[in-house]
C-alpha positions in Angstrom: 6.6 10.6 -35.0 8.5 13.2 -33.2 9.3 14.4 -36.5 5.7 15.8 -36.2 6.0 17.7 -33.4 9.4 18.7 -35.0 8.1 20.0 -38.0 5.3 22.4 -36.2 7.9 23.7 -33.8 10.2 24.5 -36.7 7.1 26.4 -38.3 6.7 28.1 -35.0 10.6 29.1 -34.4 10.7 30.5 -38.1 8.1 33.1 -36.7 10.4 34.4 -33.7 13.8 34.2 -35.7 12.1 36.3 -38.3 11.1 38.4 -35.9 7.1 38.4 -36.2 6.7 36.5 -32.7 8.9 36.3 -28.9 6.4 33.1 -27.2 5.8 29.5 -27.8 3.5 27.6 -26.2 3.9 23.2 -25.8 1.3 21.4 -24.2 2.2 17.8 -24.2 -1.1 15.8 -23.2 -2.5 12.3 -22.5 -3.0 10.1 -25.5 -0.6 11.4 -27.5 -1.7 14.9 -28.4 0.3 17.6 -28.9 -0.1 21.4 -29.2 2.2 24.2 -30.1 1.5 27.8 -30.4 3.6 31.0 -31.5 2.6 35.0 -30.7 3.0 35.5 -34.5 1.4 37.3 -37.4 -1.3 33.8 -37.4 -1.4 32.0 -40.5 -3.5 33.8 -43.6 -7.8 33.3 -43.6 -8.3 35.2 -46.6 -9.4 33.0 -49.8 -5.9 31.4 -51.5 -5.3 33.2 -54.9 -5.3 29.8 -57.4 -8.3 28.4 -55.2 -10.8 31.4 -54.5 -13.1 28.6 -52.7 -10.6 27.6 -50.1 -8.8 29.7 -47.2 -5.0 30.2 -47.2 -4.8 28.6 -44.0 -7.0 25.6 -45.9 -4.4 25.2 -48.9 -1.1 25.2 -46.8 -2.8 22.5 -44.5 -3.4 20.0 -47.6 -1.4 21.0 -50.4 2.5 20.2 -50.4 5.0 23.0 -51.8 2.1 25.7 -50.3 3.5 27.5 -47.7 5.0 30.6 -47.6 8.6 29.5 -47.0 9.1 29.0 -50.9 8.8 32.8 -51.3 12.3 34.7 -50.5 10.2 38.3 -49.3 8.4 36.4 -46.7 10.9 34.8 -44.9 15.0 35.6 -45.3 15.4 32.3 -42.8 13.5 29.0 -42.6 13.8 25.3 -41.1 11.1 22.6 -41.6 10.6 21.1 -44.9 10.0 24.2 -46.7 6.8 24.4 -47.6 5.7 20.9 -46.9 5.8 20.1 -43.3 2.7 21.1 -42.2 0.6 19.5 -44.6 2.9 16.1 -43.7 1.6 16.5 -40.6 -2.2 16.9 -41.2 -1.9 13.7 -43.5 0.1 11.7 -40.8 -2.6 13.2 -38.1 -5.9 11.8 -38.1 -6.7 14.4 -36.1 -5.4 17.8 -36.2 -7.1 21.2 -34.9 -6.0 24.6 -35.6 -6.9 28.2 -34.3 -5.7 31.9 -35.3 -6.0 34.9 -34.1 -5.2 37.0 -37.1 -6.7 41.2 -37.6 -8.7 40.9 -34.0 -10.5 38.0 -35.0 -10.4 34.7 -34.4 -10.8 31.5 -36.7 -10.8 27.4 -36.5 -10.5 24.3 -38.2 -10.6 20.7 -38.0 -9.1 18.1 -40.6 -8.4 14.6 -40.9 -6.1 12.4 -42.3 -5.1 15.7 -44.6 -8.6 16.4 -45.3 -10.5 19.4 -43.9 -13.9 18.1 -41.8 -16.1 21.4 -42.2 -15.6 24.9 -43.4 -13.1 27.8 -41.6 -15.1 29.0 -38.9 -14.7 32.4 -37.4 -15.4 32.2 -33.6 -15.4 35.7 -33.0 -13.0 38.6 -32.1 -9.6 38.6 -30.2 -7.1 40.7 -28.7 -4.8 37.7 -29.5 -2.5 36.9 -32.4 -0.5 33.8 -33.4 -1.6 30.2 -34.7 -2.3 27.0 -32.3 -2.0 23.7 -33.9 -3.1 20.7 -31.9 -2.7 17.6 -33.4 -2.6 13.6 -32.7 -0.5 11.5 -35.0 -2.6 8.9 -36.5 -2.6 5.0 -35.0 -3.1 3.3 -38.1 0.2 4.6 -39.4 2.7 4.9 -36.5 0.9 1.9 -34.1 -1.9 2.3 -31.6 1.0 1.5 -28.6 3.6 3.9 -30.1 4.0 6.8 -27.9 5.4 9.7 -27.7 8.9 10.4 -25.6 8.4 13.3 -23.2 12.2 13.4 -22.5 12.5 13.6 -26.6 9.8 16.0 -27.0 11.6 18.2 -23.9 14.9 18.3 -25.6 14.0 19.5 -28.8 11.9 22.3 -27.4 15.0 23.1 -24.8 16.9 23.1 -28.0 15.4 25.8 -29.8 15.4 28.1 -26.9 19.5 27.4 -26.6 19.6 28.7 -30.0 17.5 31.7 -30.9 18.6 34.0 -27.2 15.6 35.8 -25.8 13.1 33.5 -27.5 10.3 32.1 -24.5 10.0 28.6 -25.0 6.9 27.8 -22.3 6.8 24.4 -22.2 3.9 22.1 -19.9 3.7 18.3 -19.9 1.1 15.9 -18.4 2.8 14.3 -14.9 1.6 11.0 -16.3 3.5 11.2 -19.7 7.0 11.5 -17.9 9.6 9.0 -17.5 10.8 7.3 -14.5 14.8 9.2 -13.7 14.3 11.8 -16.3 14.7 16.0 -15.4 11.5 16.1 -17.6 9.4 19.0 -15.6 5.7 19.6 -15.7 6.1 23.1 -16.6 8.9 25.5 -17.0 9.5 28.7 -19.0 12.5 28.2 -21.1 14.3 31.3 -21.9 18.7 31.7 -22.3 20.1 35.2 -22.9 23.2 33.6 -22.8 22.1 31.6 -26.2 24.5 29.2 -27.0 26.8 29.9 -24.4 23.8 28.4 -22.3 23.6 26.1 -24.5 27.2 24.7 -23.7 27.7 25.1 -20.3 24.6 22.8 -20.1 26.4 20.3 -22.2 29.9 20.3 -20.2 27.9 20.2 -17.3 30.6 21.4 -14.7 33.7 19.3 -16.0 36.9 21.2 -16.1 38.3 22.6 -19.0 41.6 23.0 -21.1 40.5 27.0 -20.7 39.5 28.9 -18.4 36.1 30.3 -20.3 34.5 29.2 -23.2 34.7 30.6 -27.0 31.6 32.2 -27.6 31.6 34.1 -30.8 29.6 35.3 -33.6 29.5 37.2 -37.2 27.2 38.4 -39.7 27.5 36.8 -43.2 28.6 38.5 -46.2 25.3 40.3 -48.6 22.7 39.8 -45.4 23.1 36.3 -45.5 23.0 36.1 -42.0 25.2 35.1 -39.3 26.9 32.2 -37.9 26.9 31.6 -33.8 30.0 28.9 -32.3 30.6 27.9 -28.6 33.7 26.4 -28.2 35.2 23.9 -24.7 37.7 21.7 -24.7 36.7 19.4 -21.5 40.0 17.8 -19.3 38.6 14.3 -19.9 38.4 14.8 -23.6 35.1 13.8 -23.9 33.8 15.7 -26.7 31.1 16.0 -29.2 29.7 18.6 -31.8 25.5 20.0 -32.0 25.5 22.0 -34.8 22.1 22.9 -36.5 21.1 25.7 -39.7 18.0 27.5 -39.2 17.5 26.3 -35.8 17.5 22.5 -37.5 19.2 19.7 -36.4 22.1 19.0 -38.9 23.5 16.0 -37.4 25.6 14.6 -41.0 27.4 18.3 -40.4 27.6 20.3 -43.1 29.6 23.0 -44.9 28.7 25.1 -41.5 30.6 22.4 -39.6 33.3 21.8 -42.0 34.2 25.9 -42.6 34.5 25.7 -38.1 37.1 23.2 -38.3 39.3 24.1 -41.4 38.8 27.6 -39.5 39.7 27.1 -36.3 43.2 24.5 -37.3 44.0 27.8 -39.7 43.9 29.7 -36.9 45.8 27.4 -34.1 48.3 27.3 -36.2 49.0 30.8 -37.2 48.9 31.4 -33.8 51.8 28.7 -33.4 53.6 30.4 -35.9 53.5 33.5 -34.3 54.3 32.8 -30.9 57.3 29.9 -32.4 55.3 26.7 -31.4 57.1 23.5 -32.8 55.0 21.4 -34.8 52.0 23.8 -34.7 52.1 23.1 -38.7 51.2 19.2 -37.8 48.4 19.8 -36.0 45.1 18.7 -37.6 41.4 19.1 -37.9 40.9 16.2 -36.3 43.6 17.1 -33.5 41.6 20.1 -33.4 38.1 19.0 -33.1 38.1 15.6 -31.6 38.3 16.3 -27.9 36.0 19.7 -28.0 32.3 20.4 -27.1 30.4 22.7 -30.0 27.7 24.0 -30.6 27.4 25.6 -33.9 24.6 27.5 -35.2 23.9 29.2 -38.5 20.7 31.0 -39.5 20.9 32.6 -42.9 18.7 32.3 -45.7 16.0 29.8 -46.6 17.9 29.2 -50.1 21.5 28.8 -48.5 
C-alpha cells in the first residue's frame, strides 16, 4: 500500500528533477488519505489526440502506458513505473481526487477504482501552477484495518529531499497518526543543500569514522546521459550499509551503478596502495572496501538507461 504513495511522489519528483518544479507538499490525513502536490507544469488537460472525448489527464489516470515518460522529449530522467504508476494508483484507490493548475486555470476531477466519476470541470482562474493528487487506498483490496505508517512515509519523503539538493519537500501529518516513540514531526520543511553529504551524516549519526571527512563527490556521465553522486564514510564500529537510488527511486537489490562504484573504488585503493608502496594492496577485494562502509549512491540518468 505504501507503494501507492511512492508512485505519486515519484511523479512529483520527476517534475523537480526535470527542472519544472521546486516544491512538493505532502499531507498525511486521517482515515488513510494522502495528498501530494507539486508546483510543476500541471498534467495536460486538453483533449487527448487518440481519445477525443477524454482529456489527456483522464487518459493518463485510467490507461496503462499513456504517461509522458515514454516520450524521451518530455523526461530525460524519470522514476516510478514509466507510464503506469498513476493509473495503477487510481485503480487501487476507492477514491482519488485530482486538481490541475495550468495556464492560469484550475481544473478538478474525481475517480473511483480507476474510473472517472464525472467529467473534468473547470473551477476558475488561478495564479497557481502544478498538480494535486489526493487518494484513499481501496479497503476491499488492502483491508479495512490496514493503515499507512507515518514513520515509513516520512522516511520516503525525507529521502527524496536528500537526493536532490535544493528541492523543498513540505510535510504535514495529523498528530493522531504518528507512532509512539517515532521521530516523525507533524509539520516540517525538508530541504538539504548538502544533498547526499547531509544524507550520509544522518546515517553515520555522530559515530567516529576512519577518515576525518567523508568522501562526497559527483561526476557527469558521457553523452548527456546524466550524473552520478556518491557519499561514503567508514565508521569505526564497522557497521556499514548501502543506500542506492536510480532516478531518485530506491534500488535495494543494487544494480550496475552499485557494481560500478564497488569496482571503481577497489581499483582506486589498489592503485593508491601500489603508488605508496603499501604491501598487500593488490590483495584488497571489493568486500574489504565496502562491507564496513556507509554508502549513499544516486544515479540520475535518461529514462531508458
